N, C-alpha and C positions, 0 to 999 in steps of 0.2 A: 277408274281402276285399269281400263284397257290400255290406256297410254302409259300407265306406270308399268305394266307388264311388258310392253314393247320396249321400254327402256332398259328394265333390267335383263331382258333377254340379250340386248345388244350387247351389254358389258361383259356377260358370260363368255362371249365368243372370243374374247381376247387371250383365252387360255389355251388354244391349241397350236399345233404344227411344229413339224420338224423338217429339216432339209432333205431333198432327194438325192443330194450327192453324198452324204454320209453312209457309212456301212450299216448293215441291218442291226447289229449290235449298239451303235450309235444312235441309230434311229430309235430303238427300243429305249434307250436310256433318256433321251430327250423327251419322248412321249410320256415316260414315267414322271418327269420333272413337271410337265405341262398338266398332267392330271393332279399332281399335287397343288401346283398353282390354283387348279380350279377349286380344290378344297378350300384353299386359303381366300379365294375370291368369295366363296359362298359365306364364309365367316366374316368377312368384312362387309359384305352386303347385310348380313344379319345383325351386325353391329352398328349400321348406318354410318359407315366411315366413307364419306364422299370422296375425300382426298385421294385415299387409298384406291378407290375403284377408278377414278379419272387416271391415275398414273399407269393404268393398264392399257390405256389407249396410246397410239401413236401421236405425236405432237400435232399432226395436221388431219387428225382423224375426222371422219364425217359420218354423223349418225342422222338418219331421216325417220322421224316418228311416223309410221304409216297411217296411224289414226288422225293426224292432223296435218301431214305433209310437210310439216316444219323440219329444217335442217338443224343440226347442232353441230358446230364446227370447233375442233381444238379441244385440249385438255380443260382449259379454264371454264370454257361454256359448258363443257361436260359435267365439270365439277359443281357448277351453279345448278344444273338441271337435277343432279343426283341430291344436292342439299334440299331442294324444293321437294322431290319425291320423298326423301326420308322424313321430312317434317310432317307429311301426311300418311305415312306408310302404316303406322299403328303396329298391330302385333303380327302382321303378315311375315312369312318366312319364304325364302327362296330356296328351291331345290334345281339341281343342274344335272343333266345326264348327257355327257359328251359322247356321240355315237360313231363319228368317223373323222379321220384326219386325212385329206388327199394333199400330196405335195406337188405343187405346179412347177417350182424352181427353188433353188437353194434358199431363197428368201421370201418366198411367198407360199402360203398354204391355205387350204379351204377346209373349214371345220364346219360340221352340221351336228345337230343335237336337239335336245328337248329342254325347256325350261319351264318350271312351274312355280306359280305363286299360292302358297298355302295359307289360307285364312283360318283363324280359330273356328269359324263358322261358315258354313257354305262349301260348295264345290271348289276344287283348285282350278285356277286359270292356267291354261297350257298353250303354248306356242311351239312350232318347230322353226329353227333358225339356221341360217347359213352364213358364216363370217369369212371374210377375207383378212388373213392375217399376214403381217409383214415383220421381218426380223431386222433389227437394229442394234448393232454393237453387242451381238450375242444374244439380245433378248428379243422375245416375242411380243407383238402388239397388235390389237385389233385396229384394222384401217377402215373396213366398210362392213356394213351388216343389212341383211335383209331377212324377213321372217313371214311366217303365215299361219294360220289357224291350222290345227291338225284336221285332217279330212274327216267329215261326219261319217258316224258308224253306218254301215249298209242298213237299209230297213229290214225289219224282221217282224213275222207274224207269231213270234215264239210265245208272246202273251195269250194269243188266242188258241194256241195248240198245247200249251204247258200242261193242261189236264190229261193229255195223252202221254206225258213223258214217261210213265211207268212201263209203257209198251216196248221202250228202247231195250234192245237185247235179243237174245235168241231163246226161241220157245218150241216146245215140243207136244204134239198131239199124236198119240199112237194106239193102236189096237192090235189084234191078231192079224188083220188084213193089210194094213198099210200104216205108215209113219208121216205124218206131216211137220215139217220143220219150218219155222219162219224166223227171219232175222230182220230186225227193225233198227234203224239209225236215222239220226238226223242229217238231211242235207246242209250244204253250206249255208250259212247265216240263219239257219234254223227256221227257214220259211216252209220247208216241207218235211214230212217224215216218209222215209221209204220203207216198204216192206218186201223182201223177197222170200217167196215160198217155194217149196219142192215137196211133191208127194211121192213117196218112195214105196214101191210094192216090191217085195222081196229084196233083190239085189240090184234093181234098177229104177231110175227116175220115171215115174209114168206121166207126170206133168209137172212144169214149173212155171213161174210167172213173177210179176212185180206189181205192186200197188203203191201208188203215191197219194199221200194224205195232205191237204193244205187248206188254207183259208180262202174263201171266195168273198172279196170285198164288196162284191155287187149284191149277191144274195145275203151277205152278213152271215155266213153258215160254214161250217166245215165241209168239205167235199172231198171225194177220193176218186181216183180212176184205177183200174185194174187191167192188165193184159196178161193173157196166159200162152204157154208155148204151143197150144193146139190152134191158136188164131183167134180165140174168143177175146171179147174186150167189154168193158162196162164202166158205170159210174155210179156213185153213191152220195147220198145227203145224209149228214150225221146229225142227229139230235140227242141231247143228253137228258136223262132223266135219273137223278140220283146217282148210283153207281152203274146204271146201265147206258150204252149207247145203242140207240135204234138207227140202223143204217138202211135206208131206203134205196135198194140196189136195182138198176135197170141194166140190160146189157144185150148183146148181139153174140149168138153161137157162131162156129165157123161155117155152119150151113145157112147162116142168115136168120135163124130163128130168133125171135125176140124174147127176152126173159125178164122177169121181175120177182122180186123176193124182199122180205124184210129180215135182215140179219141182226142179231142181238149179240152184243159183246158185253160182258158184265165183268167189272172189276172185283176181285175177291181180296187180294192183297198184292203186294209188289212181286210175288213169285208164282201167282195163280190167277187165271180168269176162266170164264166160260164163253162157249160160242154156240149159237143155235140158228137155224134159218126157218122162217115160217111164211105163210102166204106165197108160196111158191107157184109160179105160172110160167109155161113155156108154150108161146103161140096161143094162148087162149086155153090151154089144158092146165087144170089144176093138179099139182104135184104133192105128194106127202110131205109133210115138215120133217126137218132133220133134228132129231133129238139133241138136247143139250149135251155138249161134251165138254170135258175139263182139259185145259191147256196150261202146262206148267213151264216155268223157266228152265231152260237148260242148264244143268249143273256146269259150274266152272270145271274146267280140265285140270286134272292134277298132274304135275310134272315129278311127283316123287319116283 
């Protein structure tokens, strides 16, 4: 299947390019014609017309199958290859997306794009291609082709963190003395959730900070790290029990005092949760628990 995909991508590349010496309007006109040819090519491929496809190559075109290293030279040989390909193609269909055309000279252009083979069952096979196109007697033909697999997606721990996705957004916890606003969002590639918070007393911010939540592959556990504007910092280990997250928190205050606590975050619904802190200790001294407080999602701003 992979060699078949390599061949089909090579052909699609014959469909691009316009001359750098023509006017902007002329260039746009030629590119429109090229894209129309691309549609015709896809139709011919899906109709298993090897002769029509081979005619889109230059007479001395060379295609090297990257999976085998074998070269195919000239239209006649290319037609033979496609005849064999179509004999084993089955119900697979081709899709082509021309992404760019760069003009090197009036008669040479570089085309890049993506081609996909769509099977009735299974995932599409995709490659990214670069084609050298040449112009002969007013017509464009593919002359050389190179291709590569699309880059693998970056690794992500989203599956490990998706149970916390309900936290994404802005949240408010307020009483008569202070308001705590928390804003949560995914970091790039969804490997971490970031939570910025601010404690507002009256008309000023009394304290602010940042928490980062991620997956620890060594401990195989969700962990978090928090830093506040007063100079304190800490880390937590998260354990889920039904709709509650127990966060074993340890930290260091600005004066060097060591702290520990168990913070409990309880999911109620997508717009509300509760938070409390128990078993609080600072340098060996036991502190009172913090009663459970309700946290609600911040209403969307109205622009009326």
